[in-house]
C-alpha positions as CSV (number, residue, x, y, z in Angstrom):
1,X,-2.7,-36.0,2.3
2,X,-2.6,-36.1,6.1
3,X,-0.3,-33.6,7.9
4,X,3.0,-35.0,8.9
5,X,3.3,-36.4,12.4
6,X,4.4,-33.5,14.8
7,X,7.4,-35.4,15.9
8,X,8.7,-35.8,12.3
9,X,7.4,-32.6,10.9
10,X,9.4,-29.5,10.0
11,X,9.3,-26.7,12.5
12,X,6.6,-24.0,11.9
13,X,8.2,-20.6,12.0
14,X,5.6,-17.8,12.1
15,X,7.2,-14.7,10.6
16,X,5.7,-11.4,11.8
17,X,6.8,-8.0,10.6
18,X,7.9,-6.7,13.9
19,X,6.7,-3.6,15.8
20,X,7.7,-1.1,18.5
21,X,4.3,-1.5,20.0
22,X,4.5,-4.2,22.7
23,X,0.9,-5.3,22.0
24,X,2.1,-6.8,18.6
25,X,4.5,-9.2,20.3
26,X,1.9,-10.1,22.9
27,X,-0.6,-10.8,20.1
28,X,1.8,-13.0,18.1
29,X,2.7,-14.9,21.2
30,X,-0.9,-15.6,22.0
31,X,-1.6,-16.7,18.4
32,X,1.3,-19.2,18.6
33,X,0.0,-20.6,21.8
34,X,-3.4,-21.2,20.2
35,X,-1.6,-22.8,17.2
36,X,0.3,-25.2,19.5
37,X,-2.9,-26.1,21.3
38,X,-4.4,-27.2,18.0
39,X,-1.5,-29.4,17.2
40,X,0.4,-30.6,20.3
41,X,3.9,-31.7,19.7
42,X,4.6,-29.5,16.7
43,X,7.6,-27.2,17.0
44,X,6.1,-23.8,16.6
45,X,8.4,-20.7,16.8
46,X,8.1,-17.0,16.3
47,X,10.4,-14.8,14.2
48,X,10.3,-11.1,13.0
49,X,11.6,-9.4,9.9
50,X,12.7,-6.3,11.9
51,X,12.2,-4.2,15.1
52,X,11.4,-7.1,17.4
53,X,13.3,-10.1,18.6
54,X,13.7,-12.9,17.9
55,X,14.6,-11.8,14.3
56,X,14.1,-14.4,11.6
57,X,17.9,-14.9,11.2
58,X,18.1,-15.7,15.0
59,X,15.3,-18.2,14.9
60,X,16.8,-20.0,11.8
61,X,20.2,-20.1,13.4
62,X,18.7,-21.7,16.5
63,X,17.1,-24.4,14.3
64,X,20.5,-25.3,12.8
65,X,20.1,-27.9,10.1
66,X,16.5,-28.8,11.1
67,X,13.9,-28.2,8.3
68,X,11.4,-25.4,8.8
69,X,8.4,-24.0,7.1
70,X,8.2,-20.2,7.3
71,X,4.6,-18.9,7.4
72,X,4.3,-15.1,7.0
73,X,1.9,-13.6,9.4
74,X,0.8,-11.3,6.6
75,X,-2.7,-10.9,5.2
76,X,-1.9,-10.3,1.5
77,X,0.9,-10.7,-1.0
78,X,3.3,-7.8,-1.2
79,X,6.9,-6.9,-1.0
80,X,7.4,-8.5,2.4
81,X,5.7,-11.8,1.5
82,X,7.1,-12.1,-2.1
83,X,10.6,-10.8,-1.6
84,X,11.8,-10.1,2.0
85,X,10.8,-13.3,3.7
86,X,12.1,-15.6,0.8
87,X,15.4,-13.6,0.8
88,X,15.8,-14.1,4.5
89,X,14.9,-17.8,4.2
90,X,17.5,-18.3,1.5
91,X,20.2,-18.3,4.2
92,X,18.6,-21.4,5.7
93,X,18.7,-24.1,2.9
94,X,16.4,-26.5,4.9
95,X,13.5,-24.0,4.9
96,X,10.6,-23.4,2.6
97,X,8.1,-20.4,2.6
98,X,4.4,-20.8,2.8
99,X,1.8,-18.5,1.3
100,X,0.7,-15.5,3.3
101,X,-2.5,-16.0,5.4
102,X,-4.9,-14.1,3.1
103,X,-7.2,-13.8,1.4
104,X,-9.0,-16.8,2.8
105,X,-12.5,-17.7,4.1
106,X,-11.1,-18.3,7.6
107,X,-10.0,-14.6,7.7
108,X,-13.6,-13.7,6.7
109,X,-14.7,-15.8,9.8
110,X,-12.4,-13.8,12.1
111,X,-13.4,-10.4,10.5
112,X,-17.1,-11.2,11.0
113,X,-16.5,-12.3,14.6
114,X,-14.6,-9.1,15.4
115,X,-17.4,-7.0,13.9
116,X,-20.0,-8.8,16.0
117,X,-17.9,-8.1,19.1
118,X,-17.9,-4.4,18.1
119,X,-21.7,-4.3,17.9
120,X,-22.4,-5.3,14.3
121,X,-26.2,-5.5,14.2
122,X,-28.5,-8.4,13.2
123,X,-30.4,-6.1,10.9
124,X,-27.9,-4.6,8.4
125,X,-30.1,-2.5,6.1
126,X,-28.2,0.7,5.2
127,X,-24.9,-0.6,6.5
128,X,-21.6,-1.0,4.8
129,X,-18.0,-1.8,5.8
130,X,-14.6,-0.4,5.1
131,X,-12.0,-3.1,5.2
132,X,-9.0,-1.2,6.7
133,X,-5.6,-2.5,5.6
134,X,-2.1,-1.1,5.8
135,X,-1.4,-0.4,2.1
136,X,1.4,-1.4,-0.3
137,X,3.1,-0.3,-3.5
138,X,2.6,-3.9,-4.8
139,X,-0.5,-4.3,-7.1
140,X,-0.8,-8.0,-5.9
141,X,-1.4,-6.6,-2.4
142,X,-4.2,-4.5,-3.7
143,X,-5.7,-7.4,-5.6
144,X,-5.6,-9.6,-2.5
145,X,-7.3,-7.0,-0.3
146,X,-10.1,-6.5,-2.9
147,X,-10.6,-10.3,-2.8
148,X,-10.8,-10.2,1.0
149,X,-13.3,-7.4,0.8
150,X,-15.4,-9.4,-1.7
151,X,-15.4,-12.4,0.6
152,X,-16.5,-10.3,3.6
153,X,-19.2,-8.6,1.5
154,X,-20.6,-12.0,0.5
155,X,-20.6,-13.1,4.2
156,X,-22.3,-9.9,5.5
157,X,-24.6,-9.1,2.6
158,X,-23.6,-5.5,2.6
159,X,-21.1,-3.3,0.5
160,X,-17.5,-3.7,1.6
161,X,-14.7,-1.5,0.2
162,X,-11.0,-1.5,1.0
163,X,-9.4,1.6,2.6
164,X,-5.7,2.0,3.4
165,X,-3.9,3.4,6.4
166,X,-0.9,4.3,4.3
167,X,-2.2,5.0,0.8
168,X,0.1,4.4,-2.2
169,X,-0.3,4.5,-6.0
170,X,-1.4,0.9,-5.9
171,X,-3.6,1.3,-2.9
172,X,-4.7,5.0,-3.2
173,X,-7.9,5.2,-1.1
174,X,-7.5,6.2,2.5
175,X,-9.8,4.8,5.2
176,X,-11.6,8.2,5.7
177,X,-12.0,8.5,1.9
178,X,-13.5,5.0,1.7
179,X,-15.9,5.9,4.5
180,X,-16.9,9.0,2.7
181,X,-17.3,7.1,-0.6
182,X,-19.7,4.6,1.0
183,X,-21.7,7.4,2.6
184,X,-21.9,9.2,-0.7
185,X,-23.3,6.0,-2.3
186,X,-26.1,6.0,0.2
187,X,-24.7,3.8,3.0
188,X,-26.0,5.3,6.3
189,X,-23.8,3.5,8.8
190,X,-20.2,2.6,7.8
191,X,-18.4,0.2,10.1
192,X,-14.6,-0.5,9.9
193,X,-13.3,-4.0,9.8
194,X,-9.6,-4.0,11.0
195,X,-7.6,-6.1,8.5
196,X,-4.6,-6.1,10.8
197,X,-3.2,-8.9,12.9
198,X,-2.4,-6.8,16.0
199,X,-3.2,-3.4,17.6
200,X,-1.1,-0.4,16.6
201,X,-1.2,3.1,15.1
202,X,-2.7,2.0,11.8
203,X,-5.6,0.1,13.5
204,X,-6.3,3.0,15.9
205,X,-6.3,5.6,13.1
206,X,-8.6,3.4,11.0
207,X,-11.1,2.9,13.9
208,X,-11.3,6.7,14.4
209,X,-12.4,7.2,10.8
210,X,-16.1,6.3,11.6
211,X,-18.6,7.0,14.4
212,X,-20.1,3.6,13.8
213,X,-18.7,0.2,15.0
214,X,-15.0,-0.3,14.5
215,X,-13.8,-3.8,15.0
216,X,-10.6,-4.8,16.8
217,X,-7.7,-6.3,14.9
218,X,-7.8,-10.0,14.2
219,X,-5.5,-10.9,17.0
220,X,-5.3,-14.5,18.3
221,X,-8.7,-15.5,16.9
222,X,-9.0,-19.3,16.6
223,X,-9.5,-18.9,12.8
224,X,-6.0,-17.5,12.5
225,X,-4.5,-20.4,14.3
226,X,-6.4,-22.8,12.0
227,X,-5.2,-20.8,9.0
228,X,-1.6,-20.7,10.2
229,X,-1.6,-24.5,10.3
230,X,-3.4,-24.8,7.0
231,X,-0.8,-22.7,5.2
232,X,1.9,-24.8,6.9
233,X,0.3,-28.0,5.7
234,X,0.0,-26.7,2.2
235,X,3.7,-25.9,2.2
236,X,4.5,-29.4,3.5
237,X,2.5,-31.2,0.9
238,X,1.9,-30.8,-2.8
239,X,-1.8,-31.5,-2.3
240,X,-3.9,-28.8,-0.5
241,X,-4.5,-29.6,3.1
242,X,-8.0,-29.8,4.5
243,X,-9.1,-26.6,6.3
244,X,-9.7,-27.4,10.0
245,X,-13.3,-27.0,11.0
246,X,-14.5,-24.2,13.1
247,X,-17.8,-23.7,15.0
248,X,-20.0,-21.2,13.1
249,X,-19.9,-17.6,14.3
250,X,-23.2,-16.9,16.1
251,X,-25.5,-14.6,14.1
């Protein structure tokens, strides 16, 4: 099914977590600009769960009775995606909640591109990657991050293992511990792929865990804008929406 015409479509509300780091707001703003450029005329708005304005309640109040699709700017299922965002959306009866962004091949595209920018080599013998994520107490989050790691391993042809900036019982392996585990398994050069949407303390600490290439966060990569619209279209339609095409990442 084709996406609804922008003039008749529900508003797309991208729901970020919120951060005291001003780079997070700048990154989300740039991502939404890229999303609007891909679909001119669509009403695309930003909201946050906490810490940063506009809060989700403020964005929904501004929409009034207009329908909206809430797309969490989250890379895995977890407490925020499965409970917090739906609970906040319940106050706006004309809204529905899309799936979180990941795991998805478009995120793999962006992760690969960021590794290339950081100096990922053409010859990858003896290399491996730690996929650095935030961490969660929700086992579904851990399962999704493992799937994202498997997708990236298939793309790169090297071992990829998750590591977490804030380990929990469900996500117990810290980023430094994941780097050490790969090294103990014979991987000579361990890069870090930043499974974060924006810069911040977690991303900086993860990057410091290896002397080898450490990729920047995903940011406003075109693949994320495409994926944001894909999740929106899925929520608008019972049938899966086609994934927008991207140019291949140069080898």
